[in-house]
C-alpha positions in Angstrom: 108.0 114.2 131.4 109.5 111.5 133.4 110.7 111.6 137.0 113.9 110.4 137.8 112.9 110.0 141.7 111.7 106.7 143.2 108.2 107.2 144.8 109.4 106.3 148.3 107.1 105.2 152.0 106.1 109.0 152.7 104.3 109.1 149.1 102.6 105.7 150.2 101.5 107.0 153.3 100.0 110.0 151.3 98.3 107.7 148.8 96.7 105.5 151.2 95.1 108.9 153.0 94.0 110.0 149.3 92.9 106.3 148.6 90.3 106.6 151.8 89.2 110.2 151.0 88.0 109.0 147.8 86.0 106.2 149.2 83.7 109.4 150.9 82.7 111.0 147.7 79.7 110.8 146.6 80.1 112.1 142.9 82.4 112.1 140.1 85.0 114.7 139.0 84.3 116.8 136.3 87.4 117.6 134.7 88.1 119.4 131.6 91.3 119.9 129.0 90.8 122.9 127.1 93.8 122.0 124.5 94.4 122.3 120.6 97.7 120.5 120.9 96.9 116.8 119.7 99.5 115.1 122.0 98.5 116.9 125.5 94.9 115.6 124.0 95.9 112.1 123.2 97.6 111.9 126.5 94.4 113.2 128.4 92.2 110.8 127.2 94.7 107.3 127.4 95.0 108.5 131.4 91.6 110.2 132.3 89.2 109.0 130.1 88.7 105.2 131.9 89.2 106.3 135.2 86.1 105.5 137.3 85.6 108.3 139.3 86.5 111.0 136.7 83.9 112.8 134.5 86.4 113.5 131.6 85.9 116.6 128.5 87.9 118.2 126.5 87.4 121.0 124.4 89.7 123.2 122.2 87.7 126.2 122.4 85.5 127.2 125.4 82.4 129.4 123.4 80.1 131.6 125.0 77.6 129.1 125.7 80.0 126.4 126.7 80.9 128.9 130.0 77.8 127.3 132.0 79.6 124.1 131.7 82.8 126.2 133.7 79.9 125.6 137.2 79.7 121.7 136.5 84.1 121.8 136.8 85.8 120.7 139.4 89.6 121.3 137.7 90.4 122.2 134.4 93.4 121.4 132.5 94.7 124.8 130.2 96.8 124.3 127.1 96.3 126.8 124.5 98.5 129.9 123.5 95.1 132.1 124.2 95.7 134.9 127.3 92.0 136.5 126.9 89.9 132.9 127.2 92.5 132.3 129.8 92.0 135.4 131.8 88.1 135.1 131.4 88.1 131.7 132.7 89.7 132.7 135.6 87.6 135.9 136.4 84.7 134.1 136.4 86.6 131.7 138.6 87.0 134.3 141.2 83.9 136.7 140.5 81.5 133.6 141.0 83.6 132.2 144.1 83.9 128.5 142.3 85.7 125.9 143.9 87.2 125.1 140.3 90.9 124.4 140.5 93.2 125.6 137.1 96.0 123.8 135.9 97.8 125.8 133.2 100.5 124.0 130.7 102.8 125.9 129.2 103.7 127.2 125.6 106.9 127.8 127.2 109.8 125.5 127.5 110.6 127.0 130.7 109.3 128.7 133.6 110.3 131.4 135.1 109.7 131.7 139.5 108.5 135.0 138.7 106.1 133.2 135.9 104.7 131.2 138.1 104.7 134.3 140.7 102.7 135.5 138.2 100.0 133.3 137.7 99.6 132.2 141.3 98.5 135.3 141.6 96.1 135.6 138.7 94.5 132.6 140.2 96.5 129.3 138.3 96.6 126.6 141.2 99.9 125.1 139.5 101.9 126.1 135.8 104.0 123.5 134.2 106.6 123.8 131.7 105.9 122.4 127.8 108.6 119.7 128.6 106.4 118.6 131.6 107.7 115.5 133.8 104.2 113.5 134.0 104.5 111.8 137.3 104.9 115.8 139.0 102.0 116.8 136.8 99.8 113.3 137.6 100.6 113.6 141.5 99.3 117.3 141.4 96.6 116.4 139.6 96.0 113.6 142.0 95.6 115.6 145.0 92.9 117.6 144.0 91.2 114.7 142.7 91.4 113.1 146.1 92.5 110.0 144.5 95.7 108.1 143.6 94.3 106.0 140.4 97.6 106.5 138.1 100.6 106.8 141.0 99.1 103.0 141.6 99.6 101.5 138.5 103.4 102.4 138.4 103.9 101.7 142.1 102.5 98.0 140.9 104.6 98.6 138.0 108.3 96.0 138.5 111.4 97.4 137.6 113.3 96.0 134.3 115.8 93.6 135.6 117.4 94.2 131.8 116.9 97.8 130.1 118.7 96.9 126.7 117.4 94.0 125.2 117.8 92.0 122.0 114.7 90.0 122.5 111.2 91.3 119.9 109.1 88.8 122.2 110.3 90.5 125.8 109.5 94.1 124.0 106.3 93.7 123.0 105.7 92.0 126.5 106.8 95.0 128.0 104.4 97.0 125.8 100.9 95.1 126.4 102.1 94.9 130.0 102.0 98.7 130.5 98.9 99.4 127.6 96.8 96.7 130.4 98.4 98.4 133.0 96.8 101.9 131.2 100.4 103.8 131.7 101.7 105.9 129.5 104.0 105.9 127.1 105.5 106.5 123.9 107.5 104.3 121.2 110.1 105.4 119.4 112.2 103.9 116.5 115.4 105.3 115.1 117.8 103.7 112.7 121.7 103.7 113.3 124.7 103.8 111.9 128.2 102.4 113.7 131.1 100.7 113.3 130.8 99.3 116.6 128.4 96.7 117.9 125.4 98.4 119.4 125.7 96.5 122.6 129.5 97.9 123.9 127.8 101.3 124.2 126.3 101.8 127.5 122.6 103.2 126.0 120.6 102.4 128.9 122.2 105.5 130.7 120.2 107.3 128.8 116.7 106.1 130.0 115.3 104.9 133.4 115.2 102.2 135.4 111.5 101.7 133.8 111.7 102.3 130.2 113.3 99.3 127.6 115.5 99.6 124.5 115.2 96.7 121.9 118.1 96.2 119.7 117.5 95.1 116.2 121.0 94.7 115.2 120.3 93.0 111.8 118.4 95.9 110.6 120.1 98.1 112.5 116.9 99.9 114.0 117.1 100.7 117.7 113.4 100.8 119.6 113.1 103.1 122.9 109.5 102.3 124.9 109.9 105.3 127.2 107.3 105.5 129.9 105.1 109.0 131.1 106.9 110.8 128.0 104.8 112.0 125.0 106.5 111.4 121.4 107.9 115.3 120.7 109.5 115.3 123.8 111.2 111.8 123.4 111.9 111.8 120.1 114.1 115.2 121.4 115.5 113.9 124.2 116.1 110.7 122.9 118.2 111.9 119.7 120.4 114.4 121.8 120.9 112.5 124.5 122.7 109.8 121.6 124.9 112.4 120.5 126.7 111.7 123.5 128.0 108.3 121.5 129.8 107.8 118.5 126.3 107.0 117.0 124.4 108.3 114.2 120.6 108.1 114.3 117.8 108.8 112.2 114.1 108.9 113.7 111.8 106.2 111.8 108.6 106.6 113.9 107.1 108.1 116.7 104.0 106.8 118.4 102.1 107.2 121.7 100.4 104.7 124.0 97.0 106.5 122.6 97.7 105.3 118.9 98.6 102.0 119.6 95.4 101.4 121.7 92.9 103.4 119.8 94.2 104.1 116.4 94.3 100.5 115.8 90.9 99.6 117.3 
């Protein structure tokens, strides 16, 4: 869910253009998520629910009584194992010639070129795998939203001077910074067992330049602050990467920005 590339000057030019287009728009963008996945719903609520020029809706199912909502929508993000419902929506978009963009987050881990061609032919504007890269997903959505609300947050984020730290206070400050900037993240906690001092491992190699690892050496716990990643994917990814080191780890807790902001409230 997080890209490895750095946002460059060409992208900045594109974002300026999108910002100018946004100012000319006279109504909010209507965006609907149709999903039965709790992590996906939490991710989208955290990102879209408080965007000034986006009216955000979410449904787990689209009943016959709800069909009229399609005529009001500008973007639908679909994330369900329900081919009949998907085909029904795409058929309505096509038959009624709706100016409605349809994005799909597949339940499949891997997407083949053939899958993308079939999806495009059926009317899907963009198909993403289950373990999609959030930056890529957001930038594609922003093109149709004609606003750069999220990438602007990322560009404004300062790069970490240190990825691995032993200061609990510094780690908590980074968590609050991301919450204040409304950037999505996962907070992953692992217990670890190693005969070697944990600092002797190059664990910073398994994360990116904006992520943070906090060593609690006294309690033998590793805390990972991973940007733009849902907990289930982050937990699986970190556990797999740590296997390259002679460290035994066990997951203790996996929270998203949503839980920290909304459930605590």
